[in-house]
N, C-alpha and C positions, 0 to 999 in steps of 0.2 A: 292488746285491743281485742274487742269483740270480733267474731268471725261472721256475725250477721245471722247466727243461729237462733233458736227460740229463746236464748237467754240474753240476747243482744239489747242494746238501748232502744231500738226502734220497734221491737217485737211486741205484738199484741198477745193477750192472754193473762189470766190471773197467775200471779207467782206465790207459791206458798212458802212462807219462811219469814225470817227476820230482816230488818233493816239495821245494819251497824253503822253508827256515826262515831267517827273519831275526830275530836276536836277540842275546843277551848270551852271552859266553864269559868265564867267570871261573876263578879258582883258589880253591877251597874249602879252608879250614883247619878240619877237623872235630874237635871236642873233646867226647868223650863222658865225662860226669862223673857220679858217684853222688850223689844227694841235691842239696840246695840249694847254691849258690855261697856261699863263705865270704868276705865282703866284708873286705877289708883284709888278707887273708893268702892262703895258698895252698889250692887245690882240686885234688886229684889228678884226672887225666884220661888217657884214651887218645887221643893226637892223631896225625891222618893228614892229609897234603896230598893233594888229589885234584882232577882236572879237574871243572868244574861250569859253572853258569850255566843258567838255565831255557831259553833258546833251544837251547843246545848239547845240553842233557840230552834235550829233545824229539826233536831230530834223531837221536840215539843211539838212543833207544828205538824211534822209527819204523823205523830201519834194523834193530834187533834183532828187531822184530815181522815184517819181511820186506818192507818196502817196497822196490820194485825199485832205485830210485835216490833217495838223499837228499842235498841240498846245503845248506850252512849259510853265510849271510853274517853275519859278526861282526867286531868290531874289538878288537884286543888290542895290548899293548905289545911293543917288541922284545925285552923281558926273557924272555918265555914263549912266543913264536909257535911256534917249532919243537916244543916239548913239547906244546902244545895240537894243532897239526896233527897229530903222530904219534898222539895219543890218538884223534882224531876219525877218522882213516883206520883205525886198528885197529878201531874200532866200526862200520866200514862206511859212514862219512859223508865226503862229498867238501867238504872245507873250501875257503871262499872268504874268507880272513881278510885284512883291512885292517890294516897295522901302523901304529899312531898314532906320529907323529914326537915327541909330547911326553909323553904319559901312559903310565903302566905299566899292565899287565894288572890288571883289577878283581880285588878280593879279598874273599871273604866268610868271616867267622868263623861257623861254626855251632856254636852251644853245644847239645849234645844231652843231656837228662836220661836216663839209663839205666833210669829207673823203668819201669812197665808200659806207659805210652803212648809212650815214646821221643819225647816232643815236642821241639821245637828252637826255638832263638831266634837270630836272624841279626844280625850286625854287618856292615854292607855298605859297602865303598869301592868305588863303581862303576868308577873309573879310566876306561879307554879303552872299556869296554864300552857306556857311554851316550854316547859321542862319535861314534857312527855318524851320518852326515850325508847330504843329498842327493848330494853328489859321489861318495858310495861306491855309489849306485845306477846301474844301467844297465838299459835295457830288455832288453838281451841276456841278463840274468840269468834272464829268464823263458823263453828258448829251450829247448823240450822240457819245460817245467814245466806240469803239470796242476793243481797245488794250491800255494797260498801261505799259510804260516803266520806270524803276527807274534806276537813276544813282547810282552806289554803293558809290559814294562820300557822299550821303545822310546818309550813315551809320556810318560815321566818326565823327558824332557830336550827342550829347543827343537829341537835338531838332530835328535833322533830323531823328534819329531812331524813335522818337515818331510819326512823320509825316508818316514815312513808314508804321508803324503799323496801322495807320488809313487809309491811301490809300489802303493798301492790304485788310483790312477788307471791305471797301467800294466796292472794285473791286470784291471780292468773293461774295458779297451780290447781285451784278449785274450780275454775271457770266462773268465777263470781264477778259480774260487772262492777266497775268503780266509776264513781262521779267525783268531782273536784269543784269547789268554788274558790276562786282565786282570793276573795276575802276584802283586800285592801289595796287600793291603787297607790297609797302612800308607801306602804311596805314593799309592793311590787318594784317601785322605783329604786328602792334600796337594795332588794335582791338581784335585780336585773332581769330584764325580759328573756334574754336568751337562756339564762340560768333556769328560770321558772319553766319554760318550754320543755327544756331538757328533763326537768324532774316530773313533769306532767306526762311524759312518754308512757304509753300503755293506758291511759285513762279513757274511758268509754264515752263520758258525758262531762262537758265542761260547762259551767254556769257562771259566766262573768257578768258584772255590771256593764252599763254602757262604757263607762270611763275605763274600766279594765280591759275590755275588748279592744278599745282603740289604742290604749297603752301598749297591749301585747302585740299589736299589728303595725303600729305607726300610722295608721289610717284614720282620717278624721270622721268618716262616716261609719255609723254603728253597723248598718246592713253589710257594707263591705267588709267591716272588721270580722263580723261573724261568720260570713262566708268564707274569709281567708282561713280563720281558725278551723273551720269544718274540714279543711283539707288535711289537718293534723290530727284532729279528734273526730271520731265518727258522728257525735251529735254535739251541736253547740246551741245553748239556749241563752240568749243575751238578755238580760233583764234591764228594762228601759224606764223604770218608774212610772211616771204618769203617762208615758207613751207605750205602755204594754211590754210586749216580749217579742224577740225574734227567734225563730227556730230555723237552724241551718244544718244542712248535710251534704256532704259530697261536694263542697265548694259552692253552694248556692242556698240562698235563703228560701225555705219552702213555706214559711207562714209568718205573717205579722199579726200577732194576737193583741187585740186592743185592751187597754187597762180597763179596770172597773171604776166608775166614778166614786170618789170618796172625799171627804172633807178632813185633811190631815190634822192630827193633833200632835204626832210624835212619830217621825219616820224611822226612828230606831228600830232595827230588826226586820224591816219590810222586805228586804231581800232574802233574809233568812226564812221568812214565812213563805215566800214564793217557792224557795228551794225545797222546804220541807213538803209543802203540799204537792208540789211537781213530782217529787220522787214517790210519795204515797200514792198519787194517782197512777203513775207509771206501773207501780207494782200491782195495782188493781186491774190492769190490763188496758188502760187508756193508751191511745197513741200520743206521741209527744205533743203534737198541737193541742189536743184536748186537755192533756195534763198541764200544759201552760196556761190554758184557761182557768183551770183550778188553782194555779199558782197566782195568777192575777187576782183572783177572788180572795185569796188568803192575804195577799199584799195589801188589798184595799181594806180589809179588816184590820189588818196590822196597824196602818198609819192612822187609824181612828181611835187607837188605844195608846196608853202610855206604857212604855217599855216594849221588850222585844219578844215577849211570850203571848201565846194564845190564851183565852179564857180556860180556867182549869175545869176539868170534867166535873160533872154533878153539881 
């Protein structure tokens, strides 16, 4: 964990160097349908294929928010590596993609109800994305890096957990702060809360959703959950969707940041947008509370777009 020095998660001042994101790169098939799905027959939908993945989305939103250099370590199949590399580069991200010799690129089918909340349901084939392994890691990946962000999806495979252990050890050895997004309440249930918290030991910043924070603590109130988590992790920023975000440190909530009004079209990737903008803002010298405001602004922009990525540069 951070010792509270100038490199810690709550320290102000611009940090010079790169943000390294390690996580999933997938292909999103987004189906926006009106009303309930009709079982056993057809349901009309507007369908688009887009680049996605929580880790990749975070990296793209960090670059969009203005982080000086953003790198992404992920694993894809040979079927889509060139497309994903082009899309990442167009978003200002430097891709470090490992091509899996056996698995195809992960695919997520996003079923988005076009009602007022634009809520989504995921059908996930993780494919190559969860096959990142310690052999894909090198200490050299941290050269010039001032912040490491880990997608929680890495913790949902044995090889990913082993890679996380190596990455955390490397970051601690270099004094590089580390953030973690739990990623999925559904997968957290399968992994187990105690196991997740043990794996997260040494992380400086935790960025759970409301459901994830409550699940990790067993508490029904998001503020209580964030406060409890901040006794284990120095800085907790709990994403609340339309209710904004909570910032908690040292066992107490220090700020409740309101959401930015938006008309939802597709909530896919809104949490990733928040995380990417929050991290980029933190690295420009903002205090966590102000960085959370930038995260809320990015989240509002994200829900008004289809897909999990920001507008491309230029």
